[in-house]
C-alpha positions, 0 to 999 in steps of 0.5 A: 172522583169524590162526592159529598154526602149530606145526612140529616141528624135527629134534630133535622139539621144537616151535616156534611160527611167526609167526602168519600172516594169513588174509584174510577175503575168502579165507574168503568166497571158499571159502564161495561156492565150496562153494555153487556149482552142482550139475550132478547136481541140474539133471539130476534136474530134467531127469528130472522134467520129462521124466517129467511128459510120461509122467504127462500122457500116461497121463491122456490115454488112461485114466480115472485120477486120476494128475496128475503131482504127484510130479515137481512136488513134487520141483521144489518141494523142489529150488527151496527147496534151490537158492534157499537156496544162492543166498541163502547166497551173496548175501542181498541180497533185491532182487538175489534177487527180480530174479534170480527175475523174470528167470529165471521170467517171460521163457520163461513170457511166451513160451509164453503169447504163442505159445499166444495166436498159435496160437489166433488163427491155427489155433484151437489151445488146450490142455485146455478152451477158454480165454479169449484176451482181451488182459487174460486173456493178460496175467494168464497171462503174469504167472502170476496165472492159468494157464488158457491153459497148465494146468501153469503152475499150479506156476509160480503157486505158485513165485511165491507161495512166493518170499517163503516161501523168503526168510523161512524161510531168514532164520529158519533162519539166525537161529534154527536148524532148529526154526523150519523144522520148525515152518513145515513142520508148520503148512503140512502141517496146512493142506494138509488144508484145501480152501480153503487148498489152492485159495486161488489159484484155477484148477488151483493146489494149495498143499498141497505149499507146505511142500516149498519149506521142506523144501528150505530145511531141507535146505540147513541140515541135509542134510549131517547127514542124509546123515551119519546115513544113513551106508553105507546111502545107496544103499539109501535112494536106491533106496527113495526113488526107488521111493516117489516113483514109487509115490506119483505113481501114487496119488490126491494126498491130503495124506499122499501129497504128504507122502511125495512131499516126503520122498522127494524131499528124501532124493534131493536130500540124497543127491545134494547131500551123499552119496557115491553113485557107481554109482547116480547115474552116469545123472545124469552122462550128457550127454543127461540133463544136456541135458534138465536145462538145458532143463528149465524151458522143457521143462516150460512147452512140453511140453503143446503137444508132447504135444497134437500127439503124442496126435493122432498116437498115438491107436490105438483099442483100444490104450491102452498103445501109444498112451501109449508112442507119445505119450510118445516123440513128445511128448518129440521135439516138445517138445525143439526148442521147449524148446531154442529157448526156452532158447537165445534167451529164457532164456540172454540173461536169465540172462546179464543176471542173472549180470552183476549177480550177478558185479558184486556178487560182485566187490565182495563178495570184494574188501572 
């Protein structure tokens, strides 16, 4: 690639300098840098993970249909967006799948084995009585089933969504946003059909599957969306946040899930591409960043901490006080488990994945 540089001399005339070469590797390096990690999105994931404790605590002390779906939908949008950026850096599907396996499975296997051990030693289990036979433990560890740790249904959906993310990313890059809009429309239409929504069995719900595709679409068109919002970014962010919280307290029908996906998408786009300053300083706080880093393990382990917290916090006749106490104690109990899992399980496998990725990137930027 070459370019001509036009410079003015002291007399005002123009002269053309000798064309200078721009190395293709330099351009590729710049593109990779523009797609690097966004700490504020990780912090947003941390807030969502902690909020799940509140939703589940509310359900323990009240007769409600609140399930904590809203933060899970946000997780799905984030996954579609972040994984699209990963594919844009390196679209080697084998590397991508290897990274996903090393990212998702080690901590999931650990929590299932921990629950199996607790059940064997103390008769402890979450929710309804589960089957702790070796074969069922293996199926749960592989995220094929999720009856041992109910919230892992979302990880079953994440695994199911992985090829969807890859295909829609490749389609969006090749054919443009129309393909993504069509995919979202089809999947949203299917979300009204019960057999489709519960296709994977157990607690799984495929109704928000299109949220992953929405995240992919934001990778391609999020910047244009934010530019269209213009100077109203802060107002839109507040409205999106309030709408997400409101929808999280409603019965999870297909239209409600759509609103959760749209509000989550707006938040992700505004944080990734917007110019918000005062409104998102909270995401820069070290404690929020900490929960962002441990968010995956926190989500996996939070039902253990919450189950113990509920037993400690239950006060007859005081449901709201019991909810608040169980949230605080549940977060406090879950945090050290999540940190331990992050430090001694997630990070070693992430390091292995990064070695492979950096080796590929080194070849990529030097050719």
